[in-house]
C-alpha positions as CSV (number, residue, x, y, z in Angstrom):
1,X,-14.9,17.3,15.1
2,X,-16.6,17.9,18.4
3,X,-20.3,17.9,18.9
4,X,-21.8,19.7,21.9
5,X,-25.5,18.8,22.6
6,X,-27.9,21.0,24.4
7,X,-30.8,18.6,25.1
8,X,-34.3,19.9,26.1
9,X,-36.3,18.4,28.9
10,X,-38.6,16.4,26.6
11,X,-37.2,14.3,23.7
12,X,-38.9,14.0,20.4
13,X,-39.6,10.7,18.6
14,X,-36.6,9.7,16.4
15,X,-37.3,9.9,12.7
16,X,-34.9,7.7,10.8
17,X,-35.2,9.2,7.4
18,X,-32.9,12.2,8.1
19,X,-30.4,9.9,9.8
20,X,-30.2,7.5,6.9
21,X,-30.1,10.4,4.4
22,X,-27.1,11.9,6.3
23,X,-25.4,8.5,6.4
24,X,-25.6,8.2,2.7
25,X,-25.0,11.8,1.7
26,X,-23.7,14.0,4.6
27,X,-25.9,17.1,5.0
28,X,-29.0,15.7,3.3
29,X,-30.6,14.9,6.7
30,X,-29.9,18.3,8.1
31,X,-31.3,20.0,4.9
32,X,-34.5,17.9,5.2
33,X,-34.9,19.3,8.8
34,X,-34.3,22.8,7.4
35,X,-30.9,23.1,9.2
36,X,-28.6,25.2,7.1
37,X,-25.4,23.5,8.4
38,X,-26.3,20.6,6.0
39,X,-24.4,22.7,3.5
40,X,-21.3,22.5,5.6
41,X,-21.4,18.7,5.5
42,X,-21.9,18.8,1.8
43,X,-19.0,21.2,1.4
44,X,-16.7,19.1,3.6
45,X,-17.7,16.0,1.6
46,X,-16.8,17.7,-1.7
47,X,-13.5,19.1,-0.3
48,X,-12.5,15.7,1.1
49,X,-13.2,13.8,-2.1
50,X,-11.3,16.5,-4.0
51,X,-8.4,16.1,-1.7
52,X,-8.5,12.3,-2.0
53,X,-8.5,12.5,-5.8
54,X,-5.6,15.0,-6.0
55,X,-3.5,13.1,-3.5
56,X,-4.1,9.7,-5.1
57,X,-3.4,11.2,-8.5
58,X,-0.1,12.6,-7.2
59,X,0.9,9.2,-5.9
60,X,0.1,7.5,-9.1
61,X,2.0,10.1,-11.1
62,X,5.1,9.6,-8.9
63,X,4.7,5.8,-9.4
64,X,4.7,6.2,-13.1
65,X,7.7,8.5,-12.9
66,X,9.9,6.2,-10.9
67,X,9.0,3.2,-13.1
68,X,9.8,5.2,-16.2
69,X,13.1,6.4,-14.6
70,X,14.1,2.8,-13.8
71,X,13.3,1.7,-17.3
72,X,15.5,4.4,-18.8
73,X,18.4,4.5,-16.4
74,X,18.7,1.0,-14.9
75,X,17.0,-1.3,-17.5
76,X,18.5,0.3,-20.6
77,X,15.1,0.9,-22.1
78,X,14.6,-2.7,-23.1
79,X,11.7,-3.3,-25.6
80,X,9.2,-4.7,-25.4
81,X,8.8,-3.2,-21.9
82,X,7.5,-5.4,-19.1
83,X,7.2,-4.1,-15.6
84,X,7.3,-6.3,-12.5
85,X,5.0,-6.3,-9.5
86,X,5.3,-4.1,-6.4
87,X,7.9,-6.3,-4.8
88,X,10.0,-6.1,-7.9
89,X,10.3,-2.3,-7.7
90,X,11.2,-2.6,-4.0
91,X,14.0,-4.9,-4.8
92,X,15.1,-2.7,-7.8
93,X,15.6,0.1,-5.3
94,X,17.3,-2.0,-2.7
95,X,19.9,-3.7,-5.0
96,X,22.4,-1.9,-7.2
97,X,22.4,-4.7,-9.7
98,X,20.2,-7.7,-10.4
99,X,22.9,-9.7,-12.1
100,X,22.3,-11.8,-15.1
101,X,19.7,-14.5,-15.2
102,X,21.8,-16.8,-17.3
103,X,25.5,-16.2,-16.7
104,X,26.5,-18.1,-19.9
105,X,23.8,-18.0,-22.6
106,X,26.0,-20.0,-24.9
107,X,25.9,-23.1,-22.8
108,X,23.0,-25.5,-22.6
109,X,20.5,-24.8,-19.8
110,X,20.6,-21.9,-17.3
111,X,23.9,-21.0,-15.7
112,X,23.1,-19.2,-12.4
113,X,24.6,-15.8,-11.5
114,X,27.4,-16.4,-9.1
115,X,28.0,-12.9,-7.8
116,X,26.3,-12.8,-4.3
117,X,26.4,-9.0,-4.4
118,X,23.7,-9.0,-7.0
119,X,20.0,-10.0,-6.4
120,X,20.1,-13.0,-8.7
121,X,23.5,-14.1,-7.3
122,X,22.1,-13.9,-3.8
123,X,19.1,-16.0,-5.0
124,X,21.5,-18.7,-6.1
125,X,23.4,-18.5,-2.8
126,X,20.1,-18.9,-1.0
127,X,19.0,-21.8,-3.2
128,X,22.3,-23.7,-2.5
129,X,21.9,-23.1,1.2
130,X,18.4,-24.4,1.2
131,X,19.2,-27.7,-0.4
132,X,22.6,-28.1,1.2
133,X,24.5,-28.1,-2.0
134,X,28.2,-28.3,-1.3
135,X,30.8,-26.2,-3.1
136,X,31.9,-27.7,-6.4
137,X,28.8,-29.8,-6.9
138,X,27.5,-29.7,-10.5
139,X,24.4,-30.5,-12.5
140,X,24.8,-34.2,-11.9
141,X,24.0,-33.7,-8.3
142,X,20.2,-34.0,-7.7
143,X,20.4,-31.2,-5.1
144,X,21.8,-28.9,-7.8
145,X,18.6,-29.4,-9.9
146,X,16.5,-28.6,-6.9
147,X,18.5,-25.5,-6.2
148,X,18.2,-24.5,-9.9
149,X,14.4,-24.8,-9.8
150,X,14.4,-22.5,-6.8
151,X,16.7,-20.1,-8.6
152,X,14.6,-20.0,-11.7
153,X,11.5,-19.1,-9.7
154,X,13.2,-16.4,-7.6
155,X,15.7,-14.8,-10.0
156,X,14.7,-12.1,-12.5
157,X,14.9,-13.0,-16.2
158,X,16.8,-10.9,-18.7
159,X,13.9,-8.5,-19.6
160,X,13.6,-7.5,-15.9
161,X,17.2,-7.2,-14.9
162,X,18.7,-3.9,-13.9
163,X,22.0,-2.1,-13.2
164,X,22.4,1.3,-11.4
165,X,26.2,1.2,-11.4
166,X,26.6,4.0,-13.9
167,X,23.6,6.0,-12.6
168,X,23.9,6.6,-8.8
169,X,22.1,9.9,-9.0
170,X,19.3,8.4,-10.9
171,X,19.0,5.7,-8.2
172,X,18.7,8.4,-5.6
173,X,16.0,10.1,-7.6
174,X,14.3,6.8,-8.0
175,X,14.2,6.2,-4.2
176,X,12.9,9.8,-3.6
177,X,10.1,9.2,-6.1
178,X,9.2,5.9,-4.4
179,X,9.0,7.6,-1.0
180,X,6.9,10.4,-2.4
181,X,4.5,8.0,-4.1
182,X,4.1,5.9,-1.0
183,X,3.5,9.1,1.1
184,X,0.8,10.4,-1.3
185,X,-0.9,7.0,-1.5
186,X,-0.8,6.5,2.3
187,X,-2.3,10.0,2.8
188,X,-5.0,9.3,0.3
189,X,-6.0,6.2,2.5
190,X,-6.1,8.5,5.5
191,X,-8.3,10.9,3.7
192,X,-10.8,8.1,2.9
193,X,-11.1,7.8,6.7
194,X,-12.1,11.5,6.8
195,X,-14.9,10.7,4.3
196,X,-16.2,8.0,6.5
197,X,-16.0,10.3,9.5
198,X,-18.0,13.0,7.8
199,X,-20.8,10.5,7.0
200,X,-20.7,9.2,10.6
201,X,-20.8,12.7,12.2
202,X,-23.6,13.8,9.9
203,X,-25.7,10.8,10.8
204,X,-25.0,11.2,14.5
205,X,-25.9,14.9,14.2
206,X,-29.2,14.0,12.5
207,X,-30.0,11.4,15.1
208,X,-29.3,13.7,18.1
209,X,-31.3,16.5,16.5
210,X,-34.3,14.1,16.0
211,X,-34.0,12.5,19.4
212,X,-33.6,15.7,21.4
213,X,-35.4,18.3,19.3
214,X,-32.4,20.5,19.9
215,X,-29.8,22.1,17.7
216,X,-26.5,20.4,17.7
217,X,-23.5,22.8,17.8
218,X,-20.5,21.4,15.9
219,X,-16.9,22.5,16.3
220,X,-14.0,21.4,14.0
221,X,-10.7,20.8,15.8
222,X,-8.0,19.9,13.3
223,X,-5.0,18.0,14.8
224,X,-1.8,17.4,12.8
225,X,0.5,14.7,14.1
226,X,3.2,12.4,12.7
227,X,6.3,13.0,10.6
228,X,4.2,13.5,7.4
229,X,1.9,16.0,9.1
230,X,-1.2,13.9,8.2
231,X,-4.4,15.6,9.3
232,X,-6.6,13.8,11.8
233,X,-10.0,14.8,13.1
234,X,-11.2,13.9,16.6
235,X,-14.9,13.3,17.2
236,X,-16.1,14.2,20.7
237,X,-19.8,13.9,21.8
238,X,-20.7,15.8,25.0
239,X,-23.8,14.7,26.9
240,X,-25.5,17.4,29.0
């Protein structure tokens, strides 16, 4: 948005009520001063909030869709369903298989996953490296127990394990939905910045109108930049 100010020779005393009103609800200050462009600020506010709501809703719907897809295709629809945190779903997309949590449930205690190509197997490899556990060392070694504690904290239990091996197309769709969800939610954050900008410009407009006694002429200059074509608005204030 660009604001061009034509200031008169004598400035009026600033009244703060329209400025505060415009800061709280864009356009209210202008309407108090009988300036019809207050309706423009109100319309922009309604449009931006609508855009924010729709964009965020799309992001949340995509999030629900990729989590449901993972549960059906990679997690075998295990009930009762328990979803992990944001990091869990990032790892679920980055690794084909989680591997087992307990490689031998029939034995006493937890037997770590040994395949380093799986997430849990890599967690066991990292645990061994951190404590310096040599090959062949078993549970009788104190370092093994320290490594096992690390593994149990990092590896995913049986109700959160996954395997995309039989569903490569589903994994591609999962990754696409994750990207779309992230894009929508990122854009909704940008739109929130537009809401703040509308409040700021309306308040500045009201202040300049009060201080100068002139009519502020506003011009909207949309700029679209970046790979996602996210809209940005530039505020320019010109002094006479």
